[in-house]
C-alpha positions as CSV (number, residue, x, y, z in Angstrom):
1,X,0.5,0.9,-23.5
2,X,4.2,0.5,-24.3
3,X,6.3,-2.4,-23.6
4,X,8.1,-0.9,-21.1
5,X,5.2,0.1,-19.3
6,X,4.3,-3.2,-19.7
7,X,7.6,-4.4,-18.2
8,X,6.9,-2.0,-15.1
9,X,3.5,-3.5,-14.5
10,X,4.9,-6.9,-14.4
11,X,8.0,-5.5,-11.7
12,X,5.2,-3.9,-9.8
13,X,3.1,-7.2,-9.8
14,X,6.0,-9.6,-8.7
15,X,7.2,-7.0,-5.9
16,X,3.4,-6.6,-4.7
17,X,3.3,-10.6,-4.4
18,X,6.3,-10.8,-3.1
19,X,5.6,-8.4,-0.4
20,X,2.0,-9.6,0.2
21,X,3.4,-12.9,0.9
22,X,6.0,-11.8,3.5
23,X,3.3,-10.0,5.6
24,X,1.5,-13.3,5.4
25,X,4.5,-14.8,6.9
26,X,5.6,-11.7,9.2
27,X,2.0,-11.5,10.6
28,X,1.4,-15.4,11.7
29,X,4.8,-16.3,12.4
30,X,5.0,-12.8,14.8
31,X,1.7,-14.0,16.6
32,X,2.5,-17.6,16.8
33,X,5.7,-16.6,18.8
34,X,4.2,-13.9,21.0
35,X,0.3,-14.3,20.9
36,X,0.2,-10.8,21.7
37,X,-2.1,-8.2,19.0
38,X,0.1,-5.7,20.4
39,X,3.1,-7.0,18.6
40,X,1.3,-7.0,15.1
41,X,1.0,-3.6,15.5
42,X,4.3,-2.9,16.6
43,X,5.0,-4.8,13.3
44,X,3.4,-1.9,11.2
45,X,4.9,0.4,12.9
46,X,8.5,-0.7,12.6
47,X,8.0,-0.7,9.0
48,X,6.5,2.8,9.2
49,X,9.4,4.4,10.7
50,X,11.4,4.4,7.8
51,X,8.8,4.5,5.4
52,X,7.7,8.0,6.8
53,X,10.9,9.4,8.0
54,X,12.8,9.1,4.5
55,X,9.9,9.7,2.1
56,X,10.8,13.5,2.0
57,X,14.4,12.7,0.9
58,X,13.4,9.7,-1.2
59,X,11.7,12.5,-3.1
60,X,14.4,14.7,-3.3
61,X,16.6,11.9,-4.5
62,X,14.0,10.3,-6.9
63,X,13.5,14.2,-8.3
64,X,17.3,14.8,-8.8
65,X,18.3,11.1,-10.3
66,X,17.2,8.3,-12.6
67,X,14.2,6.8,-11.0
68,X,14.6,3.5,-12.6
69,X,17.9,3.0,-10.6
70,X,16.1,3.8,-7.8
71,X,13.3,1.5,-8.2
72,X,16.0,-1.1,-8.8
73,X,17.7,-0.7,-5.7
74,X,14.1,-1.2,-4.1
75,X,14.0,-4.3,-5.3
76,X,17.5,-5.2,-4.0
77,X,16.7,-3.4,-0.4
78,X,13.6,-5.8,-0.6
79,X,15.3,-9.0,-1.4
80,X,17.9,-8.5,1.7
81,X,14.6,-7.9,4.1
82,X,12.9,-11.4,2.5
83,X,16.6,-13.1,3.1
84,X,16.6,-11.7,6.5
85,X,13.2,-12.9,7.2
86,X,14.4,-16.9,5.6
87,X,17.4,-16.6,7.7
88,X,15.8,-16.0,11.0
89,X,13.1,-18.9,10.2
90,X,15.6,-21.8,8.9
91,X,15.4,-24.6,11.8
92,X,19.3,-25.4,10.9
93,X,19.9,-22.2,12.7
94,X,17.9,-22.9,15.6
95,X,17.6,-19.2,17.1
96,X,15.8,-18.3,20.0
97,X,11.8,-16.7,20.1
98,X,13.4,-13.3,21.0
99,X,15.7,-13.6,18.4
100,X,13.2,-14.7,15.8
101,X,11.3,-11.8,17.1
102,X,13.9,-9.4,16.5
103,X,15.0,-10.5,13.1
104,X,11.3,-10.2,12.1
105,X,11.4,-6.8,12.9
106,X,14.6,-5.9,11.1
107,X,13.2,-7.3,7.9
108,X,10.2,-5.4,8.8
109,X,12.2,-2.3,9.1
110,X,14.0,-3.1,5.8
111,X,11.2,-3.6,3.7
112,X,9.5,0.0,5.0
113,X,12.9,1.6,4.1
114,X,12.5,0.2,0.6
115,X,8.6,1.5,0.7
116,X,9.6,4.8,1.0
117,X,11.6,5.1,-2.0
118,X,9.1,2.8,-4.3
119,X,6.3,5.1,-4.8
120,X,8.3,8.1,-5.6
121,X,10.2,6.4,-8.4
122,X,7.0,4.1,-9.1
123,X,4.9,7.7,-9.9
124,X,7.9,9.3,-11.5
125,X,8.6,6.4,-14.1
126,X,4.9,6.1,-15.6
127,X,4.6,9.9,-17.0
128,X,7.9,9.2,-18.5
129,X,6.4,5.9,-20.3
130,X,2.9,6.7,-21.4
131,X,1.0,9.7,-22.9
132,X,-0.7,12.5,-20.4
133,X,-3.8,11.6,-21.5
134,X,-3.7,7.6,-20.7
135,X,-2.8,8.5,-16.9
136,X,-6.1,7.6,-15.6
137,X,-6.1,4.1,-17.6
138,X,-2.6,3.3,-17.0
139,X,-3.7,4.0,-13.3
140,X,-6.6,1.5,-13.8
141,X,-4.3,-1.2,-15.2
142,X,-1.3,-0.5,-12.6
143,X,-4.2,-0.9,-9.6
144,X,-5.4,-4.1,-11.2
145,X,-2.1,-5.9,-11.7
146,X,-1.5,-4.8,-8.3
147,X,-5.0,-6.1,-7.0
148,X,-4.3,-9.5,-8.5
149,X,-1.0,-9.6,-7.0
150,X,-2.8,-9.1,-3.4
151,X,-5.3,-12.0,-4.3
152,X,-3.1,-14.3,-5.1
153,X,0.1,-13.0,-2.9
154,X,-2.1,-13.9,0.4
155,X,-3.8,-16.9,-0.6
156,X,-0.5,-18.6,-1.5
157,X,1.3,-17.3,1.2
158,X,-1.5,-18.9,3.7
159,X,-1.4,-21.9,1.8
160,X,2.4,-22.7,1.3
161,X,2.8,-21.6,5.3
162,X,0.3,-24.3,5.8
163,X,2.1,-26.7,3.5
164,X,5.8,-26.2,3.7
165,X,6.2,-23.8,6.6
166,X,7.4,-20.4,7.4
167,X,10.9,-21.1,5.7
168,X,9.5,-22.8,2.8
169,X,7.4,-19.9,2.1
170,X,10.2,-17.2,3.1
171,X,12.2,-18.7,0.2
172,X,9.3,-18.2,-1.9
173,X,9.0,-14.6,-1.4
174,X,12.9,-14.3,-2.2
175,X,12.5,-16.0,-5.5
176,X,9.5,-13.6,-6.0
177,X,11.8,-10.6,-5.3
178,X,14.9,-12.2,-7.2
179,X,12.4,-11.9,-10.2
180,X,11.3,-8.4,-9.9
181,X,14.8,-7.2,-9.7
182,X,15.3,-9.3,-13.3
183,X,12.5,-7.6,-15.0
184,X,13.5,-3.8,-13.9
185,X,16.9,-4.5,-15.9
186,X,15.3,-5.0,-18.7
187,X,13.3,-1.5,-18.7
188,X,14.7,1.1,-21.0
189,X,13.7,5.1,-19.6
190,X,14.9,7.9,-21.6
191,X,16.1,10.6,-18.3
192,X,18.4,13.5,-18.3
193,X,19.3,14.5,-15.1
194,X,19.0,18.1,-14.0
195,X,21.7,19.8,-11.4
196,X,19.8,21.1,-8.7
197,X,18.9,24.5,-8.4
198,X,21.5,26.1,-6.2
199,X,19.7,29.4,-5.2
200,X,17.6,27.0,-2.9
201,X,18.5,25.2,0.3
202,X,18.5,21.6,0.6
203,X,15.7,22.0,3.4
204,X,13.6,24.1,1.4
205,X,14.1,21.3,-1.7
206,X,12.9,18.9,0.9
207,X,9.6,20.1,1.7
208,X,8.8,21.8,-1.6
209,X,6.6,18.8,-2.3
210,X,4.9,18.9,1.4
211,X,3.7,22.6,0.6
212,X,2.6,22.3,-2.6
213,X,0.3,19.6,-1.4
214,X,-0.4,21.5,1.8
215,X,-1.7,24.4,-0.3
216,X,-3.3,22.6,-2.9
217,X,-7.5,23.2,-2.7
218,X,-8.0,19.3,-3.9
219,X,-4.9,16.9,-3.3
220,X,-4.8,18.0,0.5
221,X,-8.6,17.1,1.3
222,X,-8.4,13.8,-1.0
223,X,-5.5,12.8,0.6
224,X,-6.3,13.5,4.5
225,X,-9.8,11.8,3.8
226,X,-7.7,8.4,2.1
227,X,-5.3,8.8,5.6
228,X,-7.9,9.2,7.9
229,X,-10.5,6.1,6.5
230,X,-7.7,3.7,6.5
231,X,-5.7,4.7,9.2
232,X,-8.8,3.9,11.6
233,X,-11.2,1.7,9.2
234,X,-8.5,-0.7,8.0
235,X,-8.3,-3.9,9.6
236,X,-5.1,-5.5,8.0
237,X,-3.4,-6.0,11.5
238,X,-6.2,-7.6,13.0
239,X,-7.1,-10.5,10.9
240,X,-4.5,-12.9,12.4
241,X,-6.5,-12.3,15.9
242,X,-9.9,-12.8,13.5
243,X,-8.6,-16.1,11.9
244,X,-7.0,-17.9,14.8
245,X,-9.8,-16.9,17.9
246,X,-13.0,-15.0,16.2
247,X,-13.4,-17.0,12.8
248,X,-11.1,-19.9,13.6
249,X,-10.1,-20.7,10.5
250,X,-6.1,-21.0,10.6
251,X,-3.4,-19.8,8.4
252,X,-4.7,-21.2,5.4
253,X,-8.2,-19.0,6.1
254,X,-6.0,-15.7,7.1
255,X,-4.5,-16.2,3.4
256,X,-8.1,-15.8,1.5
257,X,-9.2,-13.4,4.4
258,X,-6.2,-11.2,3.7
259,X,-6.8,-11.5,-0.4
260,X,-10.4,-11.0,-0.2
261,X,-10.2,-6.8,-0.9
262,X,-7.5,-7.8,-3.3
263,X,-10.3,-9.7,-5.4
264,X,-12.6,-7.3,-4.9
265,X,-10.0,-4.6,-5.6
266,X,-9.1,-6.3,-8.9
267,X,-12.4,-6.5,-10.3
268,X,-13.4,-3.3,-9.8
269,X,-9.8,-2.2,-11.5
270,X,-10.9,-3.9,-14.7
271,X,-14.2,-2.3,-14.6
272,X,-12.7,1.1,-14.3
273,X,-10.8,0.6,-17.1
274,X,-13.8,0.7,-19.4
275,X,-16.0,2.4,-17.3
276,X,-15.5,6.4,-17.4
277,X,-15.5,8.2,-13.7
278,X,-13.5,10.9,-14.9
279,X,-16.4,13.4,-15.3
280,X,-17.9,12.7,-11.7
281,X,-14.7,11.6,-10.2
282,X,-15.2,13.9,-7.1
283,X,-18.8,12.0,-6.3
284,X,-17.4,8.6,-7.2
285,X,-14.3,9.3,-4.6
286,X,-16.6,10.1,-2.0
287,X,-19.0,7.1,-2.7
288,X,-15.8,4.8,-2.5
289,X,-14.8,6.0,0.8
290,X,-18.5,5.9,2.6
291,X,-19.2,2.1,1.0
292,X,-15.2,1.5,2.1
293,X,-16.2,2.5,5.4
294,X,-19.5,0.5,5.4
295,X,-18.0,-2.8,4.6
296,X,-15.5,-2.8,7.3
297,X,-18.3,-2.0,9.9
298,X,-19.9,-5.4,8.0
299,X,-16.6,-7.3,8.9
300,X,-16.0,-6.0,12.4
301,X,-19.9,-7.7,13.9
302,X,-19.6,-11.0,11.0
303,X,-19.1,-14.5,12.9
304,X,-19.4,-15.9,9.9
305,X,-16.4,-16.9,7.5
306,X,-18.3,-16.3,4.5
307,X,-20.0,-12.8,5.1
308,X,-16.8,-11.8,6.4
309,X,-15.4,-12.7,3.0
310,X,-17.8,-10.7,1.0
311,X,-17.2,-7.8,3.8
312,X,-13.7,-7.8,2.8
313,X,-13.9,-7.8,-0.8
314,X,-16.5,-5.5,-1.0
315,X,-14.0,-2.9,1.1
316,X,-11.4,-3.6,-1.5
317,X,-13.7,-2.3,-4.4
318,X,-14.6,0.6,-3.1
319,X,-11.1,1.1,-2.1
320,X,-10.1,0.9,-5.7
321,X,-12.5,3.5,-6.8
322,X,-10.6,5.9,-4.1
323,X,-7.3,4.8,-5.0
324,X,-8.1,5.2,-8.8
325,X,-9.0,9.0,-8.1
326,X,-6.5,9.7,-5.9
327,X,-3.5,7.8,-8.0
328,X,-5.1,10.0,-11.0
329,X,-4.9,13.2,-9.2
330,X,-1.6,13.0,-7.6
331,X,0.0,12.3,-11.1
332,X,-1.9,15.0,-13.1
333,X,-1.6,17.9,-10.3
334,X,2.2,16.9,-10.1
335,X,4.7,19.4,-11.7
336,X,7.2,17.6,-13.8
337,X,10.2,18.5,-12.1
338,X,8.4,17.7,-8.5
339,X,6.9,13.9,-9.2
340,X,9.0,12.8,-6.8
341,X,8.3,15.2,-4.0
342,X,4.9,15.1,-4.5
343,X,4.3,11.1,-4.2
344,X,6.6,11.3,-2.0
345,X,4.0,13.3,0.5
346,X,1.2,11.4,-0.8
347,X,3.3,7.8,0.2
348,X,3.5,9.6,3.7
349,X,0.1,10.0,3.7
350,X,-0.5,6.2,2.5
351,X,2.1,4.9,4.8
352,X,0.4,6.6,8.1
353,X,-2.8,4.9,7.0
354,X,-1.4,1.6,6.2
355,X,1.6,0.9,8.8
356,X,0.3,3.3,11.7
357,X,-3.3,1.8,10.7
358,X,-1.6,-1.4,11.6
359,X,-0.1,-0.1,14.7
360,X,-3.9,1.8,15.7
361,X,-5.4,-1.6,15.5
362,X,-3.1,-3.5,17.5
363,X,-3.4,-0.9,20.2
364,X,-6.9,-0.6,19.9
365,X,-7.3,-4.2,20.1
366,X,-5.0,-4.5,22.9
367,X,-7.2,-2.3,25.1
368,X,-11.0,-2.8,23.3
369,X,-10.4,-6.3,21.9
370,X,-10.5,-7.0,18.1
371,X,-13.7,-6.5,17.3
372,X,-15.0,-3.2,18.9
373,X,-11.6,-1.8,17.2
374,X,-12.9,-2.8,14.1
375,X,-16.6,-0.8,14.8
376,X,-14.6,2.2,15.9
377,X,-12.3,2.2,12.8
378,X,-15.3,1.9,10.5
379,X,-17.9,4.7,12.5
380,X,-14.5,6.9,11.8
381,X,-14.1,6.5,8.9
382,X,-18.0,7.5,7.9
383,X,-17.6,10.3,10.1
384,X,-14.8,11.7,8.1
385,X,-16.4,11.4,4.9
386,X,-19.0,13.7,6.2
387,X,-16.7,16.2,7.4
388,X,-14.2,16.3,4.4
389,X,-17.1,16.4,2.0
390,X,-18.6,19.6,4.1
391,X,-15.4,21.5,4.2
392,X,-14.2,20.6,0.5
393,X,-16.7,21.6,-2.2
394,X,-13.8,21.8,-4.9
395,X,-13.1,17.6,-3.8
396,X,-16.5,17.0,-4.4
397,X,-16.7,18.7,-7.9
398,X,-13.6,17.4,-9.0
399,X,-13.5,16.5,-12.8
400,X,-10.2,14.6,-13.9
401,X,-10.9,15.6,-17.6
402,X,-10.0,19.8,-17.0
403,X,-6.8,18.5,-15.4
404,X,-5.4,16.0,-18.1
405,X,-5.4,19.1,-20.2
406,X,-3.6,21.6,-18.2
């Protein structure tokens, strides 16, 4: 792989590492301050608002500018988010609980703002740094690096939170984001900015990516299934409740729970680097989502810490399979001049499943309790697999090798 691609991997690694630590700090601290599961869902909602509302604009900007410069600004905004979190938790300021909660929400908002531009910029850079036939393998490498950060980030975040407290952990987050910004300065990307087609209005330009995805016979069902499965099946927002009230393991245990899916995903990502699933990508995609749903059901019903860890690890492993197929599909299906906008639509689907999924989990936990909410999510995930498999024969028969040569 080219050196600049490796630098991009390193930047994404430290960025994801920092973000995962920040999630631990925000989630656990918010629950400490409020003891209300609804606030855990609101954290996700506050991050989702800018991530989703600005996604189409972000894709448009990336397609008409240098994606590397955009990604550098992403790192800078994320650093601002980390500094705000650090400021809100410094004992020397002695802020009220209400003000701390407000500033934690503001930190989450800035994180969502950065994320709205992060994925379109990243997806636009990768094809400019490597040959087309290496895109599926690069997806596995990028996924592996990201999953390792998702293992170490939450684990270290929980451990540091337990030993050096919230402000010390927030300071480490800021240091990691500063490292990300520094690495992006070392990347060189050849890019020629193109003028916008004046024959189309701004509205038409913004909606081109969405129209492309919604009319695509494979992309739309694939993104829809991924969105629904994680929107309802994800249990990230519920982990502080499981750690505090069900498994009784505290913030250190929360960090380990949070790292478990990434541990399974990292192992699977490196297996997928050697294991060619391109010819039968469709069946593997459905198998991945099915395994994810079953794993979530096991976690929801478990009251044993070890079994819960194993279930979460398997959920990450299965999710890694579907994510690899989806990522390669998006990049291989996207025309060069629309990569930013199409990846922005992809980020809307992902954002809907992740941040809005956290909000859904928080509301469901408030109404039903944490465990019933998790069970419901697993059931909905499995039902969605059957529906999409029935409605989309093209996705069932997907072969990525056919897309590599088109």
